C-alpha positions in Angstrom: 0.2 0.2 -0.1 1.3 3.1 -0.9 1.7 5.9 1.6 0.9 10.1 1.3 4.2 11.5 -0.1 6.0 13.5 3.0 5.1 16.8 1.6 1.8 16.0 1.2 0.9 17.5 4.2 1.7 21.1 3.0 -0.9 20.5 0.0 -3.8 18.8 1.4 -6.1 19.1 4.5 -8.8 16.7 4.6 -11.9 17.9 6.7 -14.0 15.4 8.6 -17.3 17.0 8.5 -19.6 14.6 10.0 -23.2 13.2 8.2 -23.4 15.3 5.4 -27.0 16.6 5.9 -25.6 18.7 8.9 -22.8 20.4 7.4 -24.3 23.7 7.0 -24.9 25.8 9.5 -28.3 25.2 11.2 -29.0 29.0 12.6 -31.6 30.6 15.1 -31.3 34.0 16.2 -32.6 36.1 18.3 -31.4 39.4 16.5 -32.3 43.1 16.7 -32.1 45.6 14.0 -28.9 47.0 12.7 -28.8 50.0 15.0 -31.1 51.1 17.9 -33.0 54.8 16.9 -30.7 56.8 19.1 -27.2 55.6 17.1 -25.6 54.6 20.6 -25.6 51.0 19.8 -24.7 48.4 16.8 -26.7 45.4 16.9 -24.9 42.8 14.6 -27.0 40.1 12.3 -26.5 36.7 11.8 -24.8 37.5 8.7 -22.0 39.9 10.3 -21.3 36.9 12.7 -21.3 34.6 9.6 -18.8 37.0 8.4 -16.8 37.4 11.1 -16.4 33.5 11.7 -15.1 33.1 8.2 -12.9 35.9 8.4 -11.4 34.1 11.4 -11.2 30.7 9.6 -9.4 32.4 6.6 -6.7 33.6 8.8 -6.2 30.6 10.0 -5.4 29.2 6.6 -2.8 31.7 5.9 -0.9 30.2 8.7 -0.1 33.8 10.1 -0.3 33.8 13.9 -0.1 37.0 14.1 -3.2 37.7 11.4 -5.2 35.3 13.3 -4.3 37.0 17.2 -5.1 40.6 15.5 -9.0 39.5 15.3 -9.3 39.1 19.5 -9.0 42.3 21.1 -5.8 43.1 23.5 -7.4 41.8 26.4 -9.5 39.0 25.0 -9.7 35.6 26.8 -9.0 32.3 25.2 -9.7 28.9 26.3 -8.4 26.5 23.9 -10.0 23.1 23.3 -7.8 20.9 25.3 -5.3 23.3 26.6 -4.6 24.2 30.5 -3.5 27.6 30.0 -5.9 30.1 29.7 -4.9 33.1 27.1 -5.5 36.5 27.9 -3.5 38.8 25.9 -2.1 39.3 22.3 0.9 37.8 23.1 -0.1 34.6 24.8 -2.7 34.2 22.1 -0.2 34.6 19.2 2.3 32.2 20.9 -0.6 29.9 21.2 -1.4 29.9 17.0 2.3 30.1 16.9 2.0 25.8 17.7 -1.4 25.5 16.5 -1.4 26.9 12.8 1.5 24.1 12.3 -1.3 21.6 12.0 -2.8 23.3 9.1 -6.3 23.5 11.2 -9.5 24.6 9.5 -13.2 24.9 11.3 -16.4 24.2 10.1 -19.9 25.3 11.8 -22.3 22.4 12.2 -24.7 24.1 14.6 -25.0 27.9 15.0 -27.2 29.8 17.8 -26.8 33.7 18.0 -27.7 36.4 20.7 -27.0 40.2 20.0 -27.4 42.8 21.9 -26.1 46.5 22.4 -22.4 46.1 21.0 -21.8 42.5 21.5 -22.8 39.2 19.9 -22.7 35.6 21.1 -22.1 32.8 18.6 -22.2 29.4 20.3 -22.5 25.7 18.9 -20.8 23.3 17.5 -18.2 22.8 15.1 -15.8 20.1 13.7 -11.8 21.1 13.9 -9.9 19.2 11.2 -5.8 19.2 11.6 -3.2 17.4 9.4 0.2 16.2 11.2 3.8 16.1 10.0 3.1 12.9 7.9 0.0 14.1 6.0 -2.1 12.1 8.6 -5.6 13.9 9.1 -7.7 13.9 12.0 -10.7 15.7 13.4 -12.4 16.5 16.9 -15.9 17.6 17.1 -16.3 20.6 19.5 -18.5 22.8 21.5 -17.6 26.8 21.1 -18.5 30.2 22.0 -17.2 33.4 20.6 -18.0 36.7 22.2 -17.9 39.6 19.6 -17.9 43.0 21.2 -17.7 46.1 18.9 -15.4 49.0 19.5 -13.7 52.0 18.1 -15.7 51.3 14.8 -15.3 47.3 14.5 -16.0 43.8 16.0 -13.6 41.8 17.5 -13.2 38.6 19.5 -13.4 39.4 23.3 -13.7 36.0 24.5 -13.6 32.2 22.6 -14.1 29.0 24.7 -13.8 25.8 22.5 -14.0 22.4 24.1 -13.8 18.9 22.7 -17.3 17.0 22.5 -17.4 15.0 26.1 -18.7 11.7 24.1 -17.6 10.3 21.1 -19.5 11.0 18.2 -20.6 8.2 15.8 -20.9 4.6 16.9 -17.7 3.7 15.2 -15.5 6.4 16.5 -14.0 5.1 19.8 -13.5 6.9 22.9 -9.7 6.6 22.6 -9.6 7.7 18.9 -11.6 10.8 19.6 -9.0 11.5 22.6 -6.3 10.5 19.7 -8.1 13.0 17.5 -8.6 15.7 20.1 -4.9 15.7 21.7 -3.5 18.0 18.5 -3.6 21.1 20.8 -2.5 19.2 24.1 0.7 18.2 22.4 1.9 21.8 21.7 2.0 22.2 25.2 3.9 19.6 26.3 6.3 20.0 23.4 5.6 16.4 22.3 4.2 15.6 18.7 1.1 13.9 17.7 1.4 10.2 17.1 -1.0 7.3 15.9 -1.1 4.1 18.0 -0.7 1.9 14.8 1.1 1.6 11.6 -2.5 1.0 10.1 -3.6 4.6 10.7 -0.4 6.1 9.2 -1.3 4.7 5.9 -4.6 5.3 6.5 -5.7 8.5 7.4 -9.5 9.2 8.0 -10.9 11.5 5.5 -14.7 11.4 6.8 -16.7 10.6 9.8 -20.2 8.7 9.7 -22.3 9.8 6.8 -25.0 7.2 7.5 -25.6 3.4 8.5 -26.5 0.4 7.3 -26.7 -3.3 8.3 -25.2 -2.0 11.5 -21.9 -0.8 9.9 -20.9 2.7 9.8 -20.7 4.5 5.9 -17.2 5.8 5.9 -15.0 7.1 2.4 -11.1 7.9 3.3 -8.2 8.7 1.7 -6.1 5.7 1.7 -2.9 6.8 -0.1 -1.7 9.8 -2.3 1.3 9.5 -4.7 1.5 13.0 -5.3 0.9 16.6 -4.3 -2.0 18.6 -5.5 0.4 21.3 -6.6 2.2 19.0 -8.7 -0.4 18.8 -11.1 0.3 22.4 -11.9 3.4 23.9 -13.8 5.7 26.5 -12.3 4.0 29.5 -13.7 0.4 27.8 -12.5 1.7 27.3 -9.0 3.0 30.9 -8.7 -0.5 32.2 -10.0 -2.4 29.5 -7.5 -0.2 30.5 -4.6 -2.1 29.1 -1.3 -5.5 28.8 -2.3 -7.9 26.1 -1.4 -10.4 24.1 -2.9 -13.2 22.4 -1.1 -14.5 18.5 -2.8 -17.4 16.5 -2.2 -16.0 13.2 -2.5 -18.6 10.3 -2.5 -19.1 6.3 -3.5 -22.1 4.6 -4.2 -20.5 1.1 -3.8 -17.4 -0.4 -2.3 -15.5 -1.0 -5.3 -17.2 1.2 -8.0 -16.1 4.4 -9.3 -15.8 7.6 -6.9 -17.6 10.8 -7.8 -15.9 14.3 -7.1 -17.6 17.4 -6.9 -16.3 20.7 -6.5 -18.3 22.4 -3.4 -16.2 25.2 -2.6 -14.4 26.3 -5.8 -10.8 28.5 -5.8 -10.9 31.9 -7.5 -8.4 30.2 -10.6 -9.5 27.4 -12.5 -6.4 25.8 -12.7 -6.7 25.1 -8.9 -10.1 23.5 -9.4 -8.9 21.4 -12.1 -5.8 20.3 -10.6 -7.5 19.6 -7.2 -10.3 17.4 -8.8 -6.9 15.2 -10.7 -5.5 14.5 -7.5 -8.5 13.4 -5.9 -9.1 11.1 -9.0 -5.7 9.7 -8.6 -5.8 8.7 -5.3 -6.8 6.0 -3.6 -10.1 6.0 -1.3 -11.6 3.1 0.7 -14.9 2.5 1.7 -16.7 1.0 4.6 -20.2 0.0 4.9 -22.6 -1.2 2.2 -23.1 2.2 0.1 -25.8 2.6 -2.4 -27.4 5.1 -4.6 -29.8 6.1 -1.8 -27.1 6.3 0.7 -23.6 6.9 -0.4 -20.6 7.4 1.8 -19.3 10.6 1.3 -16.4 13.0 2.5 -16.0 16.7 2.5 -12.5 17.3 1.3 -10.5 20.8 1.4 -7.4 20.5 -0.9 -4.9 23.1 0.2 -1.9 24.1 -2.7 1.5 25.3 -1.5 3.4 27.9 -3.7 6.3 26.2 -2.9 8.7 24.9 -6.3 7.7 21.1 -6.1 
């Protein structure tokens, strides 16, 4: 069985999103009008909050810890998923992301509940967080989150951010130990350790998707088995400079264990070359399927392919 090439972790990030029926944010709101009549208060909308999260998620993809930390107020409080250390100023928040961004993180909202008030908004709910280790192995943790945004100096920033891993495994096929391994990516850097997997099989076949259904008692799952090339290798030098560090979202599905896989661009990059290269990479990679998918109940995964402008 081929393994992912050593540099592949810099180019492709596989996002476990759980059941596809819940990958889009479910929102309910107690929002007020954009501003109060007196003009003293600014009250956000659900769209404003969604834009703020997208801005934060995009900042993560730049791998620039200072840029991420700039979205928090200087006296903000960050309580990371499994870290024991509260981050209470810009320097400590930057330090946290110095380490965390090495995992190529990306968040996906699963369920969102918002509350809006005078110059303050609360965004709380569930999200899936994906990371990738230095060997190219993808893992994900399902977590509860709370963002508290405050409006000062004509802008919204994060005043408080609390993220905690789900206390119970999500999906029958995810054991407690597997869930702990997936969640330990943030704890690892606190101890100066490196994330490892307990078996060689996990290294050669990283999980690419969580449950998307059940059939005959076995969970449906599609996951990346191996990739012999990086997505950027499907671009020439000029195209790599043009594409830079763009990302492409793909939906990968199977309607049978051994049949053909389908690949659909679900979140296109600005340049067609990146979208075409992402699909070509996915088609050339090997995907394994568990359970018994069908046309009515396919096994699907949402995949985010990350390019690099390195000369590879």
